[in-house]
C-alpha beads as a LAMMPS data file, in Angstrom:
LAMMPS data file: protein, C-alpha beads

301 atoms
300 bonds

1 atom types
1 bond types

-500.0 500.0 xlo xhi
-500.0 500.0 ylo yhi
-500.0 500.0 zlo zhi

Masses

1 110.0

Atoms # bond

1 1 1 167.651 16.699 -343.488
2 1 1 166.949 12.964 -343.135
3 1 1 168.576 10.541 -345.575
4 1 1 166.359 8.891 -348.181
5 1 1 165.319 5.321 -347.460
6 1 1 166.934 4.436 -350.796
7 1 1 170.442 5.004 -349.374
8 1 1 172.053 1.598 -348.609
9 1 1 173.738 0.987 -345.262
10 1 1 177.526 0.782 -344.849
11 1 1 177.586 -3.005 -344.825
12 1 1 175.854 -3.180 -348.191
13 1 1 178.202 -0.574 -349.663
14 1 1 181.243 -2.474 -348.397
15 1 1 179.914 -5.648 -350.044
16 1 1 179.406 -3.856 -353.371
17 1 1 182.944 -2.486 -353.280
18 1 1 184.371 -5.919 -352.479
19 1 1 182.522 -7.487 -355.437
20 1 1 183.722 -4.761 -357.801
21 1 1 187.322 -5.108 -356.558
22 1 1 187.448 -8.912 -356.589
23 1 1 185.186 -9.564 -359.577
24 1 1 183.387 -12.341 -357.731
25 1 1 180.461 -12.415 -355.368
26 1 1 181.801 -15.606 -353.776
27 1 1 185.250 -14.145 -353.104
28 1 1 183.680 -10.956 -351.713
29 1 1 181.461 -13.025 -349.402
30 1 1 184.465 -15.020 -348.152
31 1 1 186.479 -11.839 -347.511
32 1 1 183.646 -10.315 -345.478
33 1 1 182.922 -13.523 -343.580
34 1 1 179.400 -14.196 -344.877
35 1 1 177.936 -17.001 -346.974
36 1 1 177.562 -16.565 -350.727
37 1 1 173.743 -16.963 -350.575
38 1 1 173.585 -14.262 -347.873
39 1 1 175.775 -11.946 -349.942
40 1 1 173.700 -12.582 -353.070
41 1 1 170.486 -11.849 -351.177
42 1 1 171.960 -8.628 -349.823
43 1 1 172.980 -7.441 -353.293
44 1 1 169.478 -8.131 -354.627
45 1 1 167.975 -6.266 -351.677
46 1 1 170.299 -3.321 -352.337
47 1 1 169.339 -3.256 -356.015
48 1 1 165.653 -3.167 -355.081
49 1 1 166.370 -0.401 -352.585
50 1 1 168.236 1.874 -355.010
51 1 1 165.976 0.978 -357.935
52 1 1 168.678 0.039 -360.491
53 1 1 170.747 -3.055 -361.303
54 1 1 174.260 -2.807 -359.921
55 1 1 175.916 -6.079 -361.005
56 1 1 175.957 -8.283 -364.071
57 1 1 176.265 -11.903 -362.885
58 1 1 177.660 -14.686 -365.034
59 1 1 179.420 -18.043 -364.536
60 1 1 182.721 -16.169 -364.963
61 1 1 181.983 -13.766 -362.076
62 1 1 180.227 -10.501 -361.331
63 1 1 180.911 -7.157 -363.006
64 1 1 179.383 -3.767 -362.175
65 1 1 176.806 -2.333 -364.508
66 1 1 177.210 1.210 -365.754
67 1 1 175.048 2.319 -362.818
68 1 1 177.047 0.019 -360.549
69 1 1 180.291 1.783 -361.484
70 1 1 178.768 5.131 -360.521
71 1 1 177.303 3.816 -357.269
72 1 1 180.597 2.112 -356.377
73 1 1 182.435 5.422 -356.853
74 1 1 180.057 7.190 -354.512
75 1 1 180.169 4.246 -352.110
76 1 1 183.964 4.515 -351.941
77 1 1 183.665 8.105 -350.718
78 1 1 181.064 7.146 -348.118
79 1 1 183.094 4.187 -346.817
80 1 1 186.283 6.278 -346.712
81 1 1 184.442 8.947 -344.709
82 1 1 183.065 6.279 -342.352
83 1 1 186.568 4.844 -341.839
84 1 1 187.883 8.339 -341.067
85 1 1 185.047 8.831 -338.586
86 1 1 185.815 5.459 -336.964
87 1 1 189.511 6.334 -336.673
88 1 1 188.676 9.713 -335.165
89 1 1 186.314 8.199 -332.632
90 1 1 188.931 5.611 -331.693
91 1 1 191.459 8.382 -331.127
92 1 1 189.005 10.240 -328.904
93 1 1 188.349 7.090 -326.869
94 1 1 192.076 6.434 -326.507
95 1 1 192.647 9.996 -325.307
96 1 1 189.751 9.676 -322.853
97 1 1 191.000 6.314 -321.619
98 1 1 194.529 7.639 -321.024
99 1 1 193.478 9.855 -318.111
100 1 1 190.945 9.966 -315.319
101 1 1 189.909 13.014 -313.272
102 1 1 188.403 12.164 -309.889
103 1 1 187.202 14.468 -307.132
104 1 1 186.238 12.982 -303.780
105 1 1 185.181 13.984 -300.305
106 1 1 187.911 13.790 -297.686
107 1 1 186.655 10.579 -296.099
108 1 1 186.532 8.727 -299.407
109 1 1 189.802 10.212 -300.669
110 1 1 191.771 9.392 -297.530
111 1 1 190.395 6.022 -296.458
112 1 1 188.884 4.272 -299.501
113 1 1 190.284 5.757 -302.689
114 1 1 193.895 4.506 -302.273
115 1 1 192.785 0.874 -302.395
116 1 1 190.435 1.498 -305.308
117 1 1 193.128 3.263 -307.331
118 1 1 195.659 0.476 -306.731
119 1 1 193.109 -1.997 -308.110
120 1 1 192.343 0.312 -311.053
121 1 1 196.028 0.668 -311.951
122 1 1 196.298 -3.122 -312.198
123 1 1 193.678 -2.946 -314.974
124 1 1 194.976 0.288 -316.561
125 1 1 198.722 0.413 -315.765
126 1 1 199.359 3.411 -318.037
127 1 1 196.414 5.448 -316.787
128 1 1 197.157 8.970 -315.513
129 1 1 194.866 9.693 -312.547
130 1 1 194.248 13.122 -311.068
131 1 1 192.604 13.023 -307.627
132 1 1 191.335 16.194 -305.969
133 1 1 189.677 16.480 -302.574
134 1 1 186.786 18.765 -301.679
135 1 1 183.707 18.763 -299.494
136 1 1 180.590 17.106 -300.894
137 1 1 179.024 20.352 -302.117
138 1 1 182.197 21.271 -304.013
139 1 1 182.489 17.750 -305.433
140 1 1 178.983 18.063 -306.900
141 1 1 179.799 21.479 -308.380
142 1 1 182.969 20.206 -310.038
143 1 1 181.275 17.157 -311.547
144 1 1 178.367 19.259 -312.850
145 1 1 180.882 21.722 -314.310
146 1 1 182.780 19.033 -316.220
147 1 1 185.934 19.420 -314.127
148 1 1 185.920 15.739 -313.123
149 1 1 184.909 12.482 -314.797
150 1 1 183.657 10.934 -311.553
151 1 1 182.982 12.242 -308.054
152 1 1 182.464 10.697 -304.622
153 1 1 180.316 12.355 -301.960
154 1 1 178.953 11.688 -298.490
155 1 1 175.240 11.918 -297.872
156 1 1 171.858 10.259 -298.129
157 1 1 170.802 12.046 -301.318
158 1 1 172.301 12.335 -304.777
159 1 1 173.014 16.034 -305.456
160 1 1 170.762 17.814 -307.964
161 1 1 171.775 17.532 -311.600
162 1 1 173.723 14.325 -311.041
163 1 1 173.154 10.598 -311.157
164 1 1 174.689 8.455 -308.466
165 1 1 175.106 5.063 -306.869
166 1 1 175.935 4.050 -303.304
167 1 1 179.370 2.442 -303.205
168 1 1 180.066 2.046 -299.477
169 1 1 178.545 2.568 -296.041
170 1 1 179.881 4.775 -293.290
171 1 1 178.754 6.074 -289.925
172 1 1 179.594 9.168 -287.936
173 1 1 180.740 8.813 -284.345
174 1 1 181.158 11.222 -281.466
175 1 1 184.671 10.972 -280.018
176 1 1 186.487 12.689 -277.154
177 1 1 189.896 12.484 -275.519
178 1 1 190.208 10.091 -272.542
179 1 1 190.380 13.124 -270.230
180 1 1 187.024 14.533 -271.337
181 1 1 184.096 14.059 -268.892
182 1 1 182.062 12.281 -271.582
183 1 1 184.709 9.568 -271.794
184 1 1 183.339 8.152 -268.527
185 1 1 179.722 8.122 -269.723
186 1 1 179.191 4.412 -270.372
187 1 1 175.614 5.020 -271.488
188 1 1 176.668 7.923 -273.670
189 1 1 174.872 11.237 -274.064
190 1 1 171.393 12.155 -275.196
191 1 1 170.677 13.723 -278.554
192 1 1 169.411 16.863 -276.797
193 1 1 172.649 17.233 -274.826
194 1 1 174.708 16.732 -277.974
195 1 1 172.605 19.360 -279.768
196 1 1 173.202 22.041 -277.148
197 1 1 176.935 21.301 -276.738
198 1 1 179.432 23.294 -278.830
199 1 1 181.305 20.719 -280.926
200 1 1 184.394 20.622 -283.101
201 1 1 182.837 20.257 -286.567
202 1 1 183.531 20.172 -290.271
203 1 1 182.564 23.215 -292.307
204 1 1 179.101 23.678 -293.774
205 1 1 178.819 21.984 -297.156
206 1 1 180.608 18.848 -296.021
207 1 1 178.717 15.547 -295.999
208 1 1 179.660 15.033 -292.345
209 1 1 178.112 18.339 -291.329
210 1 1 174.981 17.717 -293.402
211 1 1 174.274 14.333 -291.759
212 1 1 174.794 15.726 -288.251
213 1 1 172.639 18.800 -288.880
214 1 1 169.812 16.629 -290.251
215 1 1 169.993 14.233 -287.294
216 1 1 169.930 17.025 -284.702
217 1 1 167.269 19.136 -286.414
218 1 1 164.471 17.492 -284.394
219 1 1 166.424 17.995 -281.164
220 1 1 166.823 21.764 -281.385
221 1 1 169.483 21.918 -284.093
222 1 1 173.254 21.958 -283.884
223 1 1 174.779 24.444 -281.416
224 1 1 177.236 27.035 -282.773
225 1 1 180.510 25.119 -283.215
226 1 1 183.360 25.344 -280.775
227 1 1 185.702 25.065 -283.751
228 1 1 185.027 24.641 -287.461
229 1 1 187.754 22.788 -289.359
230 1 1 188.181 21.812 -293.004
231 1 1 189.938 18.450 -292.743
232 1 1 189.526 15.118 -291.000
233 1 1 193.135 15.232 -289.839
234 1 1 192.509 18.559 -288.101
235 1 1 189.353 17.181 -286.455
236 1 1 191.221 14.191 -285.069
237 1 1 194.077 16.358 -283.787
238 1 1 191.589 18.631 -282.023
239 1 1 189.860 15.658 -280.396
240 1 1 193.119 14.064 -279.220
241 1 1 194.283 17.386 -277.780
242 1 1 191.117 17.645 -275.684
243 1 1 189.613 20.631 -277.504
244 1 1 186.126 19.165 -277.215
245 1 1 183.783 16.525 -278.633
246 1 1 184.259 15.819 -282.331
247 1 1 181.884 14.242 -284.844
248 1 1 183.810 12.346 -287.507
249 1 1 183.642 9.257 -289.728
250 1 1 184.297 5.979 -287.958
251 1 1 186.629 5.096 -290.853
252 1 1 188.823 8.017 -289.876
253 1 1 189.288 7.189 -286.181
254 1 1 189.563 3.380 -286.204
255 1 1 193.261 3.473 -285.209
256 1 1 192.778 6.139 -282.518
257 1 1 189.875 4.219 -280.961
258 1 1 191.818 0.947 -281.028
259 1 1 194.836 2.607 -279.424
260 1 1 192.825 4.372 -276.708
261 1 1 193.809 7.866 -277.871
262 1 1 190.126 8.626 -278.426
263 1 1 186.975 7.347 -276.771
264 1 1 183.712 6.784 -278.602
265 1 1 180.677 8.355 -276.956
266 1 1 177.389 6.568 -277.767
267 1 1 174.358 8.652 -278.755
268 1 1 171.650 5.938 -278.746
269 1 1 168.869 8.166 -280.085
270 1 1 170.678 9.183 -283.272
271 1 1 171.122 7.378 -286.558
272 1 1 174.350 8.799 -287.957
273 1 1 174.831 6.220 -290.705
274 1 1 175.293 7.424 -294.259
275 1 1 176.028 6.023 -297.701
276 1 1 179.056 7.132 -299.671
277 1 1 178.099 7.762 -303.292
278 1 1 179.741 7.930 -306.672
279 1 1 178.222 10.715 -308.794
280 1 1 178.347 11.694 -312.462
281 1 1 176.419 14.085 -314.749
282 1 1 172.742 13.221 -315.202
283 1 1 171.915 11.444 -318.432
284 1 1 175.468 10.234 -319.088
285 1 1 176.892 6.949 -317.826
286 1 1 180.580 6.790 -316.853
287 1 1 182.758 5.346 -319.613
288 1 1 186.260 3.926 -319.890
289 1 1 188.371 4.138 -316.704
290 1 1 185.592 6.052 -314.898
291 1 1 183.239 3.124 -315.527
292 1 1 185.904 0.696 -314.252
293 1 1 186.556 2.752 -311.100
294 1 1 182.815 2.851 -310.417
295 1 1 182.634 -0.942 -310.770
296 1 1 185.635 -1.425 -308.480
297 1 1 184.227 0.878 -305.803
298 1 1 180.846 -0.857 -305.864
299 1 1 182.448 -4.292 -305.810
300 1 1 184.463 -3.412 -302.712
301 1 1 181.410 -2.201 -300.755

Bonds

1 1 1 2
2 1 2 3
3 1 3 4
4 1 4 5
5 1 5 6
6 1 6 7
7 1 7 8
8 1 8 9
9 1 9 10
10 1 10 11
11 1 11 12
12 1 12 13
13 1 13 14
14 1 14 15
15 1 15 16
16 1 16 17
17 1 17 18
18 1 18 19
19 1 19 20
20 1 20 21
21 1 21 22
22 1 22 23
23 1 23 24
24 1 24 25
25 1 25 26
26 1 26 27
27 1 27 28
28 1 28 29
29 1 29 30
30 1 30 31
31 1 31 32
32 1 32 33
33 1 33 34
34 1 34 35
35 1 35 36
36 1 36 37
37 1 37 38
38 1 38 39
39 1 39 40
40 1 40 41
41 1 41 42
42 1 42 43
43 1 43 44
44 1 44 45
45 1 45 46
46 1 46 47
47 1 47 48
48 1 48 49
49 1 49 50
50 1 50 51
51 1 51 52
52 1 52 53
53 1 53 54
54 1 54 55
55 1 55 56
56 1 56 57
57 1 57 58
58 1 58 59
59 1 59 60
60 1 60 61
61 1 61 62
62 1 62 63
63 1 63 64
64 1 64 65
65 1 65 66
66 1 66 67
67 1 67 68
68 1 68 69
69 1 69 70
70 1 70 71
71 1 71 72
72 1 72 73
73 1 73 74
74 1 74 75
75 1 75 76
76 1 76 77
77 1 77 78
78 1 78 79
79 1 79 80
80 1 80 81
81 1 81 82
82 1 82 83
83 1 83 84
84 1 84 85
85 1 85 86
86 1 86 87
87 1 87 88
88 1 88 89
89 1 89 90
90 1 90 91
91 1 91 92
92 1 92 93
93 1 93 94
94 1 94 95
95 1 95 96
96 1 96 97
97 1 97 98
98 1 98 99
99 1 99 100
100 1 100 101
101 1 101 102
102 1 102 103
103 1 103 104
104 1 104 105
105 1 105 106
106 1 106 107
107 1 107 108
108 1 108 109
109 1 109 110
110 1 110 111
111 1 111 112
112 1 112 113
113 1 113 114
114 1 114 115
115 1 115 116
116 1 116 117
117 1 117 118
118 1 118 119
119 1 119 120
120 1 120 121
121 1 121 122
122 1 122 123
123 1 123 124
124 1 124 125
125 1 125 126
126 1 126 127
127 1 127 128
128 1 128 129
129 1 129 130
130 1 130 131
131 1 131 132
132 1 132 133
133 1 133 134
134 1 134 135
135 1 135 136
136 1 136 137
137 1 137 138
138 1 138 139
139 1 139 140
140 1 140 141
141 1 141 142
142 1 142 143
143 1 143 144
144 1 144 145
145 1 145 146
146 1 146 147
147 1 147 148
148 1 148 149
149 1 149 150
150 1 150 151
151 1 151 152
152 1 152 153
153 1 153 154
154 1 154 155
155 1 155 156
156 1 156 157
157 1 157 158
158 1 158 159
159 1 159 160
160 1 160 161
161 1 161 162
162 1 162 163
163 1 163 164
164 1 164 165
165 1 165 166
166 1 166 167
167 1 167 168
168 1 168 169
169 1 169 170
170 1 170 171
171 1 171 172
172 1 172 173
173 1 173 174
174 1 174 175
175 1 175 176
176 1 176 177
177 1 177 178
178 1 178 179
179 1 179 180
180 1 180 181
181 1 181 182
182 1 182 183
183 1 183 184
184 1 184 185
185 1 185 186
186 1 186 187
187 1 187 188
188 1 188 189
189 1 189 190
190 1 190 191
191 1 191 192
192 1 192 193
193 1 193 194
194 1 194 195
195 1 195 196
196 1 196 197
197 1 197 198
198 1 198 199
199 1 199 200
200 1 200 201
201 1 201 202
202 1 202 203
203 1 203 204
204 1 204 205
205 1 205 206
206 1 206 207
207 1 207 208
208 1 208 209
209 1 209 210
210 1 210 211
211 1 211 212
212 1 212 213
213 1 213 214
214 1 214 215
215 1 215 216
216 1 216 217
217 1 217 218
218 1 218 219
219 1 219 220
220 1 220 221
221 1 221 222
222 1 222 223
223 1 223 224
224 1 224 225
225 1 225 226
226 1 226 227
227 1 227 228
228 1 228 229
229 1 229 230
230 1 230 231
231 1 231 232
232 1 232 233
233 1 233 234
234 1 234 235
235 1 235 236
236 1 236 237
237 1 237 238
238 1 238 239
239 1 239 240
240 1 240 241
241 1 241 242
242 1 242 243
243 1 243 244
244 1 244 245
245 1 245 246
246 1 246 247
247 1 247 248
248 1 248 249
249 1 249 250
250 1 250 251
251 1 251 252
252 1 252 253
253 1 253 254
254 1 254 255
255 1 255 256
256 1 256 257
257 1 257 258
258 1 258 259
259 1 259 260
260 1 260 261
261 1 261 262
262 1 262 263
263 1 263 264
264 1 264 265
265 1 265 266
266 1 266 267
267 1 267 268
268 1 268 269
269 1 269 270
270 1 270 271
271 1 271 272
272 1 272 273
273 1 273 274
274 1 274 275
275 1 275 276
276 1 276 277
277 1 277 278
278 1 278 279
279 1 279 280
280 1 280 281
281 1 281 282
282 1 282 283
283 1 283 284
284 1 284 285
285 1 285 286
286 1 286 287
287 1 287 288
288 1 288 289
289 1 289 290
290 1 290 291
291 1 291 292
292 1 292 293
293 1 293 294
294 1 294 295
295 1 295 296
296 1 296 297
297 1 297 298
298 1 298 299
299 1 299 300
300 1 300 301
């Protein structure tokens, strides 16, 4: 049921209560930080709205009418309820702002999130952060299910049921051990050869696997994997050991490439770039520490 248009707003009720308590419109105006003419105009507007006189004004001050005493009593209950609501909402915000639940894909969690969280803790030193890792499909499921306040995924599209924003750029690379025959291919390999070669890959559902499968779809699709592993660390170990070609984020193998433990194999025909995205439930913007982490991640990109 909608409230009648004759119900004054909280500000008007607070003014009435201040006048009744202080016995003066001028003192009430000063206490509430408004001018006396503005307060007087608001009282007159309130009286027109409710349809009865609420105050008797005289050179000695302002006193409530009989109707004003009744309205002030009801107003006190309304203002008390509003103050209780405000206190409750503040408590909810404080509880929300005391913790942050984040779920991120392995690439983001291992190579970008540490720096972001250090910056976040400088803003919220008492914040308790829970960080879980999962593949991009699982990240989306957890955010949709309310298990995390903010998620980070790999891929060119925002998952269904979520809103998102690109926060960083990344690219996949094909790497092999120095002993692998491809390590001597200065011109790299063709997309068709990569497509028909069994590779060491991430599991289906990961952002890395999705980007590779999309890129190779027009070249015959991805061959059945030589190995299928669930972590970037395992992929790198397999590549260094000579198990076979590996497709992995360039963020993950920067040290191995610089140290010569892995060799990058160009694939000139393929675009393996991808955005890294923050995601949150559709129709609801991140708030509190989640909003601040989103801003930090976007500012660092």
